[in-house]
N, CA, C and O atoms as a GROMACS GRO file, in nm:
protein
  552
    1MET      N    1   1.974   2.413  -6.273
    1MET     CA    2   2.031   2.345  -6.375
    1MET      C    3   1.953   2.385  -6.507
    1MET      O    4   1.830   2.395  -6.507
    2ALA      N    5   2.029   2.406  -6.617
    2ALA     CA    6   1.985   2.442  -6.728
    2ALA      C    7   1.954   2.325  -6.834
    2ALA      O    8   2.033   2.234  -6.860
    3VAL      N    9   1.818   2.342  -6.896
    3VAL     CA   10   1.763   2.246  -6.964
    3VAL      C   11   1.781   2.299  -7.113
    3VAL      O   12   1.824   2.413  -7.131
    4GLY      N   13   1.745   2.213  -7.226
    4GLY     CA   14   1.787   2.271  -7.371
    4GLY      C   15   1.734   2.152  -7.458
    4GLY      O   16   1.703   2.044  -7.407
    5PHE      N   17   1.726   2.174  -7.577
    5PHE     CA   18   1.713   2.088  -7.677
    5PHE      C   19   1.838   2.039  -7.753
    5PHE      O   20   1.899   2.130  -7.809
    6LYS      N   21   1.894   1.904  -7.767
    6LYS     CA   22   1.997   1.886  -7.824
    6LYS      C   23   1.968   1.798  -7.945
    6LYS      O   24   1.893   1.703  -7.924
    7VAL      N   25   2.014   1.814  -8.069
    7VAL     CA   26   1.999   1.760  -8.201
    7VAL      C   27   2.146   1.731  -8.220
    7VAL      O   28   2.234   1.818  -8.216
    8LYS      N   29   2.170   1.575  -8.247
    8LYS     CA   30   2.310   1.573  -8.284
    8LYS      C   31   2.415   1.635  -8.166
    8LYS      O   32   2.423   1.597  -8.049
    9TYR      N   33   2.508   1.761  -8.247
    9TYR     CA   34   2.572   1.814  -8.133
    9TYR      C   35   2.564   1.958  -8.122
    9TYR      O   36   2.649   2.037  -8.080
   10TYR      N   37   2.422   1.984  -8.178
   10TYR     CA   38   2.366   2.118  -8.169
   10TYR      C   39   2.314   2.115  -8.038
   10TYR      O   40   2.281   2.006  -7.990
   11TRP      N   41   2.301   2.224  -7.969
   11TRP     CA   42   2.234   2.273  -7.846
   11TRP      C   43   2.160   2.416  -7.852
   11TRP      O   44   2.209   2.523  -7.886
   12TYR      N   45   2.045   2.394  -7.815
   12TYR     CA   46   1.953   2.501  -7.814
   12TYR      C   47   1.907   2.513  -7.674
   12TYR      O   48   1.825   2.432  -7.629
   13GLN      N   49   1.960   2.619  -7.596
   13GLN     CA   50   1.919   2.642  -7.455
   13GLN      C   51   1.798   2.699  -7.434
   13GLN      O   52   1.756   2.792  -7.502
   14VAL      N   53   1.740   2.648  -7.342
   14VAL     CA   54   1.611   2.698  -7.288
   14VAL      C   55   1.616   2.775  -7.154
   14VAL      O   56   1.563   2.886  -7.142
   15GLY      N   57   1.671   2.722  -7.070
   15GLY     CA   58   1.664   2.779  -6.949
   15GLY      C   59   1.634   2.672  -6.830
   15GLY      O   60   1.655   2.553  -6.856
   16HIS      N   61   1.586   2.705  -6.703
   16HIS     CA   62   1.564   2.655  -6.588
   16HIS      C   63   1.424   2.520  -6.640
   16HIS      O   64   1.327   2.539  -6.713
   17GLY      N   65   1.460   2.406  -6.577
   17GLY     CA   66   1.349   2.314  -6.591
   17GLY      C   67   1.211   2.345  -6.584
   17GLY      O   68   1.123   2.317  -6.665
   18ASP      N   69   1.204   2.420  -6.456
   18ASP     CA   70   1.074   2.475  -6.420
   18ASP      C   71   0.984   2.542  -6.557
   18ASP      O   72   0.867   2.516  -6.586
   19PHE      N   73   1.073   2.631  -6.626
   19PHE     CA   74   1.015   2.710  -6.715
   19PHE      C   75   0.976   2.653  -6.827
   19PHE      O   76   0.878   2.691  -6.891
   20LEU      N   77   1.071   2.533  -6.868
   20LEU     CA   78   1.023   2.432  -6.949
   20LEU      C   79   0.896   2.348  -6.926
   20LEU      O   80   0.829   2.307  -7.022
   21HIS      N   81   0.868   2.327  -6.815
   21HIS     CA   82   0.751   2.269  -6.769
   21HIS      C   83   0.633   2.355  -6.766
   21HIS      O   84   0.517   2.315  -6.762
   22SER      N   85   0.669   2.465  -6.768
   22SER     CA   86   0.540   2.580  -6.739
   22SER      C   87   0.501   2.577  -6.897
   22SER      O   88   0.381   2.585  -6.925
   23PHE      N   89   0.587   2.567  -6.990
   23PHE     CA   90   0.522   2.602  -7.136
   23PHE      C   91   0.447   2.500  -7.160
   23PHE      O   92   0.334   2.519  -7.204
   24PHE      N   93   0.503   2.354  -7.132
   24PHE     CA   94   0.403   2.229  -7.168
   24PHE      C   95   0.266   2.225  -7.072
   24PHE      O   96   0.159   2.177  -7.111
   25SER      N   97   0.284   2.275  -6.958
   25SER     CA   98   0.185   2.292  -6.860
   25SER      C   99   0.077   2.389  -6.906
   25SER      O  100  -0.042   2.372  -6.880
   26THR      N  101   0.123   2.484  -6.971
   26THR     CA  102   0.013   2.598  -7.024
   26THR      C  103  -0.050   2.546  -7.142
   26THR      O  104  -0.168   2.568  -7.167
   27VAL      N  105   0.047   2.461  -7.235
   27VAL     CA  106  -0.006   2.423  -7.352
   27VAL      C  107  -0.142   2.298  -7.308
   27VAL      O  108  -0.250   2.300  -7.365
   28SER      N  109  -0.115   2.220  -7.224
   28SER     CA  110  -0.194   2.125  -7.191
   28SER      C  111  -0.321   2.161  -7.131
   28SER      O  112  -0.431   2.113  -7.159
   29TYR      N  113  -0.293   2.260  -7.037
   29TYR     CA  114  -0.396   2.304  -6.933
   29TYR      C  115  -0.500   2.372  -7.034
   29TYR      O  116  -0.618   2.340  -7.026
   30HIS      N  117  -0.458   2.465  -7.126
   30HIS     CA  118  -0.566   2.565  -7.217
   30HIS      C  119  -0.579   2.495  -7.316
   30HIS      O  120  -0.689   2.519  -7.366
   31LEU      N  121  -0.512   2.402  -7.385
   31LEU     CA  122  -0.534   2.374  -7.549
   31LEU      C  123  -0.574   2.219  -7.518
   31LEU      O  124  -0.656   2.178  -7.600
   32GLU      N  125  -0.543   2.144  -7.442
   32GLU     CA  126  -0.596   2.006  -7.456
   32GLU      C  127  -0.713   1.968  -7.364
   32GLU      O  128  -0.702   1.969  -7.241
   33GLU      N  129  -0.820   1.938  -7.425
   33GLU     CA  130  -0.941   1.905  -7.339
   33GLU      C  131  -0.947   1.784  -7.261
   33GLU      O  132  -1.010   1.767  -7.157
   34ASN      N  133  -0.865   1.689  -7.331
   34ASN     CA  134  -0.871   1.531  -7.294
   34ASN      C  135  -0.739   1.507  -7.203
   34ASN      O  136  -0.701   1.393  -7.180
   35GLY      N  137  -0.674   1.615  -7.154
   35GLY     CA  138  -0.546   1.592  -7.083
   35GLY      C  139  -0.427   1.588  -7.159
   35GLY      O  140  -0.423   1.608  -7.280
   36TRP      N  141  -0.322   1.559  -7.080
   36TRP     CA  142  -0.194   1.610  -7.130
   36TRP      C  143  -0.164   1.523  -7.241
   36TRP      O  144  -0.193   1.404  -7.231
   37GLY      N  145  -0.112   1.565  -7.340
   37GLY     CA  146  -0.066   1.481  -7.462
   37GLY      C  147  -0.183   1.421  -7.535
   37GLY      O  148  -0.163   1.327  -7.612
   38SER      N  149  -0.314   1.474  -7.512
   38SER     CA  150  -0.440   1.418  -7.600
   38SER      C  151  -0.427   1.456  -7.755
   38SER      O  152  -0.435   1.383  -7.854
   39LYS      N  153  -0.404   1.596  -7.744
   39LYS     CA  154  -0.392   1.669  -7.872
   39LYS      C  155  -0.269   1.691  -7.929
   39LYS      O  156  -0.254   1.713  -8.049
   40TYR      N  157  -0.162   1.684  -7.831
   40TYR     CA  158  -0.038   1.713  -7.906
   40TYR      C  159   0.067   1.608  -7.856
   40TYR      O  160   0.152   1.646  -7.776
   41PRO      N  161   0.067   1.474  -7.901
   41PRO     CA  162   0.114   1.365  -7.839
   41PRO      C  163   0.265   1.396  -7.870
   41PRO      O  164   0.347   1.390  -7.779
   42PHE      N  165   0.302   1.431  -8.005
   42PHE     CA  166   0.449   1.425  -8.037
   42PHE      C  167   0.546   1.507  -7.969
   42PHE      O  168   0.664   1.473  -7.960
   43LEU      N  169   0.491   1.636  -7.909
   43LEU     CA  170   0.549   1.724  -7.842
   43LEU      C  171   0.547   1.679  -7.674
   43LEU      O  172   0.640   1.651  -7.598
   44LEU      N  173   0.382   1.684  -7.651
   44LEU     CA  174   0.395   1.657  -7.485
   44LEU      C  175   0.418   1.547  -7.457
   44LEU      O  176   0.469   1.543  -7.344
   45ASN      N  177   0.406   1.438  -7.507
   45ASN     CA  178   0.442   1.303  -7.478
   45ASN      C  179   0.590   1.265  -7.503
   45ASN      O  180   0.669   1.249  -7.410
   46ASP      N  181   0.627   1.251  -7.641
   46ASP     CA  182   0.745   1.200  -7.697
   46ASP      C  183   0.856   1.299  -7.638
   46ASP      O  184   0.936   1.269  -7.549
   47LEU      N  185   0.849   1.432  -7.708
   47LEU     CA  186   0.934   1.514  -7.654
   47LEU      C  187   0.994   1.563  -7.517
   47LEU      O  188   1.110   1.567  -7.476
   48TYR      N  189   0.854   1.603  -7.453
   48TYR     CA  190   0.849   1.609  -7.325
   48TYR      C  191   0.906   1.503  -7.208
   48TYR      O  192   0.947   1.532  -7.096
   49GLN      N  193   0.895   1.361  -7.279
   49GLN     CA  194   0.951   1.271  -7.173
   49GLN      C  195   1.109   1.242  -7.221
   49GLN      O  196   1.182   1.159  -7.167
   50GLY      N  197   1.144   1.318  -7.323
   50GLY     CA  198   1.307   1.334  -7.343
   50GLY      C  199   1.345   1.302  -7.498
   50GLY      O  200   1.454   1.350  -7.532
   51LYS      N  201   1.286   1.240  -7.582
   51LYS     CA  202   1.314   1.218  -7.712
   51LYS      C  203   1.214   1.230  -7.787
   51LYS      O  204   1.107   1.192  -7.740
   52LEU      N  205   1.215   1.276  -7.904
   52LEU     CA  206   1.137   1.286  -8.008
   52LEU      C  207   1.203   1.239  -8.142
   52LEU      O  208   1.286   1.301  -8.208
   53GLU      N  209   1.154   1.131  -8.167
   53GLU     CA  210   1.221   1.050  -8.301
   53GLU      C  211   1.203   1.141  -8.427
   53GLU      O  212   1.106   1.216  -8.439
   54SER      N  213   1.318   1.127  -8.536
   54SER     CA  214   1.310   1.185  -8.608
   54SER      C  215   1.203   1.168  -8.729
   54SER      O  216   1.199   1.247  -8.823
   55GLU      N  217   1.125   1.069  -8.718
   55GLU     CA  218   1.028   1.045  -8.816
   55GLU      C  219   0.887   1.113  -8.770
   55GLU      O  220   0.782   1.120  -8.834
   56ASN      N  221   0.916   1.156  -8.651
   56ASN     CA  222   0.779   1.237  -8.609
   56ASN      C  223   0.801   1.394  -8.582
   56ASN      O  224   0.727   1.467  -8.515
   57ILE      N  225   0.917   1.427  -8.648
   57ILE     CA  226   0.954   1.568  -8.622
   57ILE      C  227   0.871   1.663  -8.719
   57ILE      O  228   0.864   1.781  -8.687
   58GLY      N  229   0.805   1.616  -8.840
   58GLY     CA  230   0.717   1.695  -8.920
   58GLY      C  231   0.589   1.704  -8.854
   58GLY      O  232   0.529   1.811  -8.854
   59LYS      N  233   0.534   1.584  -8.788
   59LYS     CA  234   0.418   1.607  -8.700
   59LYS      C  235   0.400   1.712  -8.583
   59LYS      O  236   0.301   1.780  -8.559
   60ALA      N  237   0.546   1.709  -8.502
   60ALA     CA  238   0.553   1.786  -8.414
   60ALA      C  239   0.560   1.947  -8.451
   60ALA      O  240   0.510   2.042  -8.390
   61LEU      N  241   0.636   1.945  -8.567
   61LEU     CA  242   0.640   2.102  -8.629
   61LEU      C  243   0.480   2.146  -8.661
   61LEU      O  244   0.451   2.266  -8.663
   62GLU      N  245   0.405   2.070  -8.681
   62GLU     CA  246   0.252   2.094  -8.704
   62GLU      C  247   0.196   2.127  -8.592
   62GLU      O  248   0.150   2.240  -8.579
   63GLU      N  249   0.191   2.038  -8.495
   63GLU     CA  250   0.174   2.055  -8.358
   63GLU      C  251   0.192   2.208  -8.298
   63GLU      O  252   0.106   2.278  -8.245
   64LEU      N  253   0.340   2.239  -8.325
   64LEU     CA  254   0.387   2.363  -8.269
   64LEU      C  255   0.334   2.466  -8.323
   64LEU      O  256   0.304   2.561  -8.251
   65GLU      N  257   0.311   2.472  -8.468
   65GLU     CA  258   0.230   2.577  -8.536
   65GLU      C  259   0.112   2.610  -8.463
   65GLU      O  260   0.100   2.724  -8.417
   66ASP      N  261   0.023   2.523  -8.448
   66ASP     CA  262  -0.135   2.505  -8.401
   66ASP      C  263  -0.116   2.553  -8.251
   66ASP      O  264  -0.206   2.630  -8.214
   67ILE      N  265  -0.023   2.525  -8.161
   67ILE     CA  266   0.009   2.584  -8.063
   67ILE      C  267   0.020   2.734  -8.034
   67ILE      O  268  -0.035   2.800  -7.946
   68LYS      N  269   0.114   2.775  -8.137
   68LYS     CA  270   0.142   2.896  -8.136
   68LYS      C  271   0.028   2.989  -8.195
   68LYS      O  272   0.021   3.105  -8.152
   69GLU      N  273  -0.061   2.947  -8.289
   69GLU     CA  274  -0.163   3.013  -8.300
   69GLU      C  275  -0.262   2.981  -8.214
   69GLU      O  276  -0.350   3.067  -8.228
   70ARG      N  277  -0.290   2.910  -8.140
   70ARG     CA  278  -0.399   2.882  -8.046
   70ARG      C  279  -0.362   2.969  -7.913
   70ARG      O  280  -0.447   3.019  -7.839
   71LEU      N  281  -0.215   2.979  -7.894
   71LEU     CA  282  -0.187   3.074  -7.772
   71LEU      C  283  -0.217   3.217  -7.759
   71LEU      O  284  -0.234   3.285  -7.658
   72LYS      N  285  -0.220   3.252  -7.902
   72LYS     CA  286  -0.243   3.388  -7.908
   72LYS      C  287  -0.381   3.425  -7.845
   72LYS      O  288  -0.392   3.542  -7.809
   73ASN      N  289  -0.491   3.339  -7.827
   73ASN     CA  290  -0.596   3.372  -7.762
   73ASN      C  291  -0.594   3.387  -7.604
   73ASN      O  292  -0.702   3.407  -7.547
   74TYR      N  293  -0.512   3.380  -7.553
   74TYR     CA  294  -0.475   3.399  -7.413
   74TYR      C  295  -0.384   3.489  -7.358
   74TYR      O  296  -0.266   3.490  -7.394
   75SER      N  297  -0.436   3.572  -7.263
   75SER     CA  298  -0.312   3.669  -7.200
   75SER      C  299  -0.230   3.627  -7.107
   75SER      O  300  -0.258   3.529  -7.039
   76PRO      N  301  -0.125   3.691  -7.093
   76PRO     CA  302  -0.013   3.662  -7.036
   76PRO      C  303  -0.037   3.615  -6.894
   76PRO      O  304   0.036   3.530  -6.844
   77SER      N  305  -0.160   3.685  -6.816
   77SER     CA  306  -0.184   3.666  -6.688
   77SER      C  307  -0.272   3.507  -6.684
   77SER      O  308  -0.333   3.471  -6.583
   78GLN      N  309  -0.267   3.430  -6.802
   78GLN     CA  310  -0.319   3.288  -6.819
   78GLN      C  311  -0.226   3.187  -6.806
   78GLN      O  312  -0.263   3.070  -6.797
   79VAL      N  313  -0.082   3.226  -6.801
   79VAL     CA  314   0.000   3.134  -6.794
   79VAL      C  315  -0.012   3.024  -6.661
   79VAL      O  316  -0.046   3.053  -6.546
   80VAL      N  317   0.022   2.910  -6.705
   80VAL     CA  318   0.017   2.813  -6.589
   80VAL      C  319   0.158   2.762  -6.551
   80VAL      O  320   0.223   2.702  -6.636
   81TRP      N  321   0.201   2.781  -6.441
   81TRP     CA  322   0.342   2.765  -6.396
   81TRP      C  323   0.376   2.610  -6.390
   81TRP      O  324   0.484   2.562  -6.425
   82ASP      N  325   0.258   2.532  -6.336
   82ASP     CA  326   0.252   2.392  -6.290
   82ASP      C  327   0.147   2.347  -6.317
   82ASP      O  328   0.055   2.400  -6.254
   83ILE      N  329   0.113   2.257  -6.398
   83ILE     CA  330  -0.029   2.196  -6.427
   83ILE      C  331  -0.043   2.112  -6.291
   83ILE      O  332  -0.160   2.108  -6.253
   84GLU      N  333   0.037   2.053  -6.218
   84GLU     CA  334   0.005   1.975  -6.110
   84GLU      C  335  -0.049   2.074  -6.002
   84GLU      O  336  -0.126   2.030  -5.916
   85ASP      N  337  -0.014   2.205  -6.002
   85ASP     CA  338  -0.055   2.315  -5.908
   85ASP      C  339  -0.082   2.424  -5.958
   85ASP      O  340   0.005   2.512  -5.960
   86ILE      N  341  -0.215   2.449  -6.016
   86ILE     CA  342  -0.210   2.551  -6.104
   86ILE      C  343  -0.220   2.688  -6.005
   86ILE      O  344  -0.233   2.794  -6.065
   87SER      N  345  -0.217   2.691  -5.872
   87SER     CA  346  -0.212   2.796  -5.808
   87SER      C  347  -0.080   2.850  -5.799
   87SER      O  348  -0.060   2.963  -5.755
   88LYS      N  349   0.007   2.776  -5.838
   88LYS     CA  350   0.194   2.855  -5.830
   88LYS      C  351   0.191   2.938  -5.940
   88LYS      O  352   0.127   2.910  -6.041
   89ARG      N  353   0.258   3.040  -5.926
   89ARG     CA  354   0.291   3.155  -6.011
   89ARG      C  355   0.432   3.154  -6.021
   89ARG      O  356   0.506   3.115  -5.932
   90PRO      N  357   0.481   3.213  -6.172
   90PRO     CA  358   0.587   3.228  -6.209
   90PRO      C  359   0.688   3.323  -6.080
   90PRO      O  360   0.651   3.410  -6.001
   91PRO      N  361   0.808   3.270  -6.099
   91PRO     CA  362   0.886   3.358  -5.972
   91PRO      C  363   0.890   3.500  -5.997
   91PRO      O  364   0.922   3.572  -5.902
   92TRP      N  365   0.863   3.552  -6.103
   92TRP     CA  366   0.859   3.694  -6.124
   92TRP      C  367   0.733   3.765  -6.144
   92TRP      O  368   0.720   3.880  -6.184
   93GLY      N  369   0.629   3.672  -6.109
   93GLY     CA  370   0.488   3.709  -6.081
   93GLY      C  371   0.435   3.800  -6.213
   93GLY      O  372   0.452   3.758  -6.327
   94ASP      N  373   0.381   3.901  -6.190
   94ASP     CA  374   0.309   3.985  -6.325
   94ASP      C  375   0.425   4.076  -6.392
   94ASP      O  376   0.400   4.151  -6.487
   95ASN      N  377   0.558   4.062  -6.332
   95ASN     CA  378   0.661   4.166  -6.351
   95ASN      C  379   0.699   4.126  -6.507
   95ASN      O  380   0.808   4.069  -6.508
   96ILE      N  381   0.657   4.135  -6.603
   96ILE     CA  382   0.714   4.116  -6.750
   96ILE      C  383   0.693   4.230  -6.856
   96ILE      O  384   0.631   4.335  -6.841
   97SER      N  385   0.750   4.193  -6.949
   97SER     CA  386   0.820   4.312  -7.072
   97SER      C  387   0.671   4.352  -7.124
   97SER      O  388   0.582   4.268  -7.138
   98GLU      N  389   0.657   4.471  -7.146
   98GLU     CA  390   0.519   4.529  -7.199
   98GLU      C  391   0.520   4.453  -7.386
   98GLU      O  392   0.421   4.459  -7.460
   99GLU      N  393   0.617   4.406  -7.415
   99GLU     CA  394   0.652   4.321  -7.535
   99GLU      C  395   0.558   4.200  -7.530
   99GLU      O  396   0.522   4.142  -7.632
  100ILE      N  397   0.529   4.175  -7.439
  100ILE     CA  398   0.460   4.013  -7.432
  100ILE      C  399   0.315   4.048  -7.415
  100ILE      O  400   0.275   4.110  -7.316
  101THR      N  401   0.239   4.009  -7.510
  101THR     CA  402   0.092   4.069  -7.532
  101THR      C  403   0.008   3.929  -7.508
  101THR      O  404  -0.107   3.938  -7.466
  102ASP      N  405   0.069   3.798  -7.535
  102ASP     CA  406  -0.019   3.702  -7.508
  102ASP      C  407   0.060   3.587  -7.485
  102ASP      O  408   0.181   3.602  -7.475
  103LEU      N  409   0.002   3.452  -7.474
  103LEU     CA  410   0.112   3.351  -7.436
  103LEU      C  411   0.171   3.287  -7.559
  103LEU      O  412   0.227   3.178  -7.546
  104SER      N  413   0.165   3.341  -7.671
  104SER     CA  414   0.206   3.292  -7.792
  104SER      C  415   0.369   3.344  -7.778
  104SER      O  416   0.463   3.271  -7.813
  105ASN      N  417   0.388   3.473  -7.725
  105ASN     CA  418   0.500   3.531  -7.702
  105ASN      C  419   0.579   3.544  -7.564
  105ASN      O  420   0.687   3.602  -7.556
  106TYR      N  421   0.511   3.481  -7.454
  106TYR     CA  422   0.544   3.496  -7.342
  106TYR      C  423   0.654   3.409  -7.304
  106TYR      O  424   0.728   3.460  -7.221
  107PHE      N  425   0.683   3.293  -7.342
  107PHE     CA  426   0.790   3.233  -7.306
  107PHE      C  427   0.935   3.284  -7.398
  107PHE      O  428   0.947   3.291  -7.520
  108VAL      N  429   1.019   3.310  -7.308
  108VAL     CA  430   1.151   3.353  -7.332
  108VAL      C  431   1.260   3.283  -7.281
  108VAL      O  432   1.272   3.295  -7.159
  109THR      N  433   1.331   3.223  -7.327
  109THR     CA  434   1.459   3.160  -7.297
  109THR      C  435   1.545   3.249  -7.189
  109THR      O  436   1.528   3.369  -7.166
  110SER      N  437   1.638   3.166  -7.130
  110SER     CA  438   1.749   3.229  -7.083
  110SER      C  439   1.832   3.312  -7.149
  110SER      O  440   1.901   3.391  -7.084
  111ASP      N  441   1.839   3.309  -7.269
  111ASP     CA  442   1.933   3.393  -7.377
  111ASP      C  443   1.862   3.479  -7.416
  111ASP      O  444   1.916   3.544  -7.505
  112GLY      N  445   1.718   3.525  -7.379
  112GLY     CA  446   1.608   3.640  -7.433
  112GLY      C  447   1.565   3.605  -7.570
  112GLY      O  448   1.536   3.697  -7.647
  113GLU      N  449   1.557   3.469  -7.614
  113GLU     CA  450   1.514   3.436  -7.756
  113GLU      C  451   1.360   3.369  -7.708
  113GLU      O  452   1.337   3.326  -7.595
  114ASP      N  453   1.272   3.372  -7.811
  114ASP     CA  454   1.148   3.336  -7.815
  114ASP      C  455   1.156   3.188  -7.805
  114ASP      O  456   1.219   3.123  -7.889
  115PHE      N  457   1.090   3.130  -7.701
  115PHE     CA  458   1.106   2.990  -7.680
  115PHE      C  459   1.032   2.914  -7.779
  115PHE      O  460   1.086   2.805  -7.800
  116ILE      N  461   0.941   2.934  -7.837
  116ILE     CA  462   0.881   2.883  -7.961
  116ILE      C  463   0.975   2.857  -8.070
  116ILE      O  464   1.014   2.749  -8.113
  117ASN      N  465   1.005   2.975  -8.105
  117ASN     CA  466   1.114   3.000  -8.219
  117ASN      C  467   1.220   2.873  -8.212
  117ASN      O  468   1.229   2.785  -8.297
  118ILE      N  469   1.304   2.886  -8.077
  118ILE     CA  470   1.393   2.815  -8.067
  118ILE      C  471   1.356   2.666  -8.058
  118ILE      O  472   1.441   2.586  -8.097
  119LEU      N  473   1.228   2.614  -8.006
  119LEU     CA  474   1.187   2.491  -8.022
  119LEU      C  475   1.171   2.451  -8.169
  119LEU      O  476   1.203   2.336  -8.199
  120LYS      N  477   1.119   2.542  -8.277
  120LYS     CA  478   1.112   2.528  -8.420
  120LYS      C  479   1.234   2.495  -8.462
  120LYS      O  480   1.250   2.392  -8.528
  121SER      N  481   1.332   2.572  -8.433
  121SER     CA  482   1.478   2.590  -8.506
  121SER      C  483   1.526   2.446  -8.439
  121SER      O  484   1.591   2.387  -8.525
  122ALA      N  485   1.520   2.392  -8.353
  122ALA     CA  486   1.551   2.262  -8.311
  122ALA      C  487   1.491   2.174  -8.370
  122ALA      O  488   1.558   2.087  -8.425
  123LEU      N  489   1.368   2.170  -8.377
  123LEU     CA  490   1.314   2.072  -8.477
  123LEU      C  491   1.338   2.078  -8.635
  123LEU      O  492   1.338   1.982  -8.713
  124GLU      N  493   1.353   2.189  -8.658
  124GLU     CA  494   1.390   2.175  -8.804
  124GLU      C  495   1.527   2.144  -8.831
  124GLU      O  496   1.551   2.099  -8.944
  125LYS      N  497   1.633   2.159  -8.741
  125LYS     CA  498   1.764   2.118  -8.751
  125LYS      C  499   1.743   1.956  -8.736
  125LYS      O  500   1.826   1.888  -8.796
  126GLY      N  501   1.632   1.881  -8.656
  126GLY     CA  502   1.641   1.749  -8.659
  126GLY      C  503   1.604   1.702  -8.778
  126GLY      O  504   1.644   1.592  -8.814
  127LEU      N  505   1.517   1.781  -8.862
  127LEU     CA  506   1.440   1.740  -8.967
  127LEU      C  507   1.542   1.739  -9.075
  127LEU      O  508   1.547   1.649  -9.159
  128LYS      N  509   1.631   1.849  -9.072
  128LYS     CA  510   1.718   1.872  -9.194
  128LYS      C  511   1.850   1.777  -9.160
  128LYS      O  512   1.933   1.773  -9.251
  129THR      N  513   1.875   1.710  -9.055
  129THR     CA  514   1.977   1.632  -9.036
  129THR      C  515   1.928   1.463  -9.009
  129THR      O  516   2.000   1.364  -9.004
  130ASN      N  517   1.797   1.472  -8.995
  130ASN     CA  518   1.737   1.340  -8.968
  130ASN      C  519   1.772   1.276  -8.852
  130ASN      O  520   1.789   1.154  -8.841
  131SER      N  521   1.785   1.367  -8.755
  131SER     CA  522   1.806   1.325  -8.609
  131SER      C  523   1.711   1.374  -8.534
  131SER      O  524   1.644   1.476  -8.548
  132ASP      N  525   1.710   1.231  -8.390
  132ASP     CA  526   1.631   1.284  -8.304
  132ASP      C  527   1.659   1.409  -8.224
  132ASP      O  528   1.770   1.459  -8.210
  133VAL      N  529   1.545   1.453  -8.173
  133VAL     CA  530   1.551   1.556  -8.082
  133VAL      C  531   1.534   1.502  -7.932
  133VAL      O  532   1.449   1.417  -7.905
  134TYR      N  533   1.640   1.569  -7.817
  134TYR     CA  534   1.628   1.534  -7.719
  134TYR      C  535   1.619   1.665  -7.648
  134TYR      O  536   1.662   1.771  -7.693
  135ILE      N  537   1.549   1.645  -7.513
  135ILE     CA  538   1.575   1.740  -7.396
  135ILE      C  539   1.658   1.697  -7.290
  135ILE      O  540   1.639   1.596  -7.222
  136GLU      N  541   1.774   1.800  -7.276
  136GLU     CA  542   1.870   1.751  -7.178
  136GLU      C  543   1.879   1.848  -7.086
  136GLU      O  544   1.833   1.960  -7.109
  137SER      N  545   1.947   1.814  -6.955
  137SER     CA  546   2.001   1.876  -6.870
  137SER      C  547   2.156   1.908  -6.876
  137SER      O  548   2.234   1.818  -6.910
  138ILE      N  549   2.201   2.033  -6.845
  138ILE     CA  550   2.380   2.047  -6.820
  138ILE      C  551   2.372   2.093  -6.702
  138ILE      O  552   2.474   2.120  -6.639
   0.00000   0.00000   0.00000
């Protein structure tokens, strides 16, 4: 089942739900000392639970920028597929593109787009249209 971000009638495809969970797991595991959503509440609590309200999009964009910068300090081998079981590995293992140099550019959507850029685009569309951002499955 494919998941993505929905803003009004705009759709930003991500890919499989496990992939989306991996991004948030990686962020929480490496960047949040005090547990899930403690440093990035708008992305890891609100959005991950399905809905980011429009009035919090600016703060979520700030969180995303900080995440992107901080993930540059981690190698692709440090990806976390599932925070509930950190022994799990991505289905593709270590077979990744040479273009992936760190965790800031590790996550690529099923359409071949940079995940962080897609999320940023969805958030910016929500900001521009004063609309909530949703995670939905299709």
